[in-house]
N, C-alpha and C positions, 0 to 999 in steps of 0.2 A: 541784918534783920531776917527773922524767920520767914519762911514762905507763908504767904497769906492763905488762910483757909478759903474754901469756896462756900460761904454761908448763904449766898443769895439764891433764891429759887423763885421762878416766875409762877405764881399761883394762878389758877384759872379765874377768868372774869365771868361770873355767873350772870345769866340773864334772869333777873328777878323783878318783882313788882316793888314799887316804893313802899306800899303798905306793909309788905312782908319784912322789909328792912326796919321800918319804924316799930313794928310789933315784935320783932325778934329780940332775943336775949343777946346783949353785947358782952363778949368775953375778952377781958384784958389778959394778954399773955406776957408773963415776965421772963420768958426764955429769950436769949439772944437770937435775933434773926428769925424768930417765929412770929408771924403777924397776929395782931388782934383780929377778931372775927365776930360776925353776927350769926347766931344759930337760926337758920331758916329751914324748917322741916328737919331733915336729917343731915343737912349740909352745914359745914363750917365755911361761911362766906367771908373771905378776906378781900376779895376784889369783885366789883360788880360791873355789869354792862347794861346801861340804862338808856332808853330813848324817851325823851320827855319834852315838855314845852316850858319855856322860860316864862315865869309869872311875876318875877320881881328881881330887882338888882339893888344892892346897897354897898356903900363903902364904909368900912369900919377903920379904926385907927391901926389895927394890926393886920387886918385882912379884908378882902372884898368878898361879898356874898352874892351868890346867884341862887335864887329859889326856883326849883323846877317841879313840874307836876306831870305825872303820867296817866292821870285819870283815876288812879287808886289812892293817891295821896301825894303829899309834897315833901320835899327835903331840901336842905341847903347844901350848896357846893361852895367850899371855902378855898380861896386862893391866897395863900400867904406869900407876900412879896410881889404880887401883881405879875406873876410869870405868864399867866394865860390871857391877860388883857380882856377881862369880862366886859369892858365898855363896848366891845365890838358886837355883843349880842343884844338883840332887841326883844322886848316883851312880846310874847306870842310866837317867837321863833322856835322851831323844832331843833333839838340838839341831841347828840349822842355823847354820853359820858362814860368813860372807863376810869374807875377810881377805887379808892379804899375807904371803907366806912371807919369813922372815928367817933368818939364820944366825949362830950364835955358838958358838965352839969346835967347829966342824965338825958342829954339830947344827942341823937346820932346825926352826923353830917358826913359829907363826902369830901375827900381830898382827891382832886383830879390827877390822872396821869395823861389821859388823852381827852380832849373836849373839842368837838367839831360841830359846826352847823350842818343841818340837813335841809337841802333845798326843797325836797319833795315831802310833803306831809303824809304821803302814803306809807312812809316808814313807820309812822305811829300805828296805823292800822295793821301793818305787817307784824309789828311787835306784839300787838294784841293777839294775833293768830298764834304766834310762837308761844306766848304765855298760856293760852287756852289749851294748847296741845300737851303741855307738860303734865298737868293733872297729878302732881306728885307731892305737893307740900301740904301736910296735914295741919289742921288747926288744933288748938288744945282740946276742943270738944270732940275731936275725932273726925270732923268733917274735912274735906279737902279744900284747900284754898282755890284750886282750879278744878271746878266741878265738871263732870262729864255732861254732855248735852242730854237733855231729856226730850228733845224733839223727836218726832216720828221718823221712820226710815226716809232717807233722802230720795228724791226723784232722780231720774237720769240726768236732768238738767242741773240739779244741785250738785250731783257727783262730779259732773264735768267742770262746774265752777270751782269745786274744791280742788280738783286736779290742777287747775290754773293757779290757784292760790299756792298750792304746794310747790309748783314749779317756780313761782316768784320767790317763795320763801327759800328754796334751794339756792337760787341765784344770789339772794341777799346774804345767805350764810357764807357763800363763797366770797362775796364782797367783804364781809366782816373778817374772814380769815386772811384775805389779802392785806387788809389794813393792819391786822395784827402783825403779819410778817414784815410789812414796811416799818411798823413801829419797832420791831425787834432789830431790824437792820440799822435803823437810825440810832438806837440806843447803844449799839456795838456790844462787844462782849464785856461782861461785868468786870472780869479780871483786868482787862485793858483800861477800863474806866478808873478802877481803884489805883492802878499804877500811875495813871495820868494825874489824878488828884494829888497823890503823894509827891510826885515830881514837881508839881506847881507849888505845893506847900514849901518844899525845900528851896525852890527858886526864889520865892518871895520872902523867905525868912532870912533877914540880915542879922539876926541875933536876938531880936525881941519878939519873935514869933511872926506868923503870917496872918494877915487880916482875912477873916472868913469871907467877907463880901468880895474882896479882891480875888480870892481863890475861886469863888463861884463864877465871877466874870471872866477871869483869865482862862480857866479850864474849859469853859463852855461845855461842860458835861451834864447831861440830863440826870436829875436826882442827885446833884452834887451835895446838897445839904444832907440828904439821907446817908450818903456814903461817908461824909464827915462824921455824922452822929455815930454810925456803926464803927468807924475807925477809933473814935474816942472810947466806945464801949469795949472794943477789943484790946485797947491799950496800945495801939499802934501810934496814936498821937495823943497829946494832952493839951488842955486849954490853959495856957500860961497866965492869961488874964482874960477878962470879958472880951469876946470877939477876936482873940488871938490864939493861934494854936501852933504847936511845934511837933515835928516828927521825933519819936523816941529813938 
């Protein structure tokens, strides 16, 4: 077998408002290993980092829904296969979602990569500060989505308060970065994950192909379904029949 390419790239998770995702233009990319994205200002946003409040939960036949609201708008987070156990989240709870925007029937939703509850609701206020400081996303009419403050010059007391907020924000940013690093370590190197999935397919295939659900369970690899999809696109494996795949 030819040496596998290294097509995977970890795209940045942008801190954006939900309203900007909902109002952005969704672009579907037909190139292998290049993700779909939403145009937000001048950015091509293929991964997002959102802090919001759970306002609704629903169970569908094919997936579970979590509706979240950050004060600017609401969006659905969809869990295909109940990987993230949405039942553990309560309405009114603050959560952090790192995920990818997707579109179906002209509706944009999020597919989660990391989803965690936040015990302190101050994270919501801190995120508002982060978003206000960006001031970079233009609206179609030329106005900025994050407008600069029109307040008069701040007093010494206000400046001191702002410094405290900035310090808190800096600590929070460090916290986010640490969580990202932990996530990277947990996921392991992509190449190793691909090899592990391929080995499991070979191990489970007794002649009639390996069952995809069994591959996912036995490999215990994060994003196993995505890896299988990409392996099929690459021609490394093929679906011999519904739900069964073989290594070429």
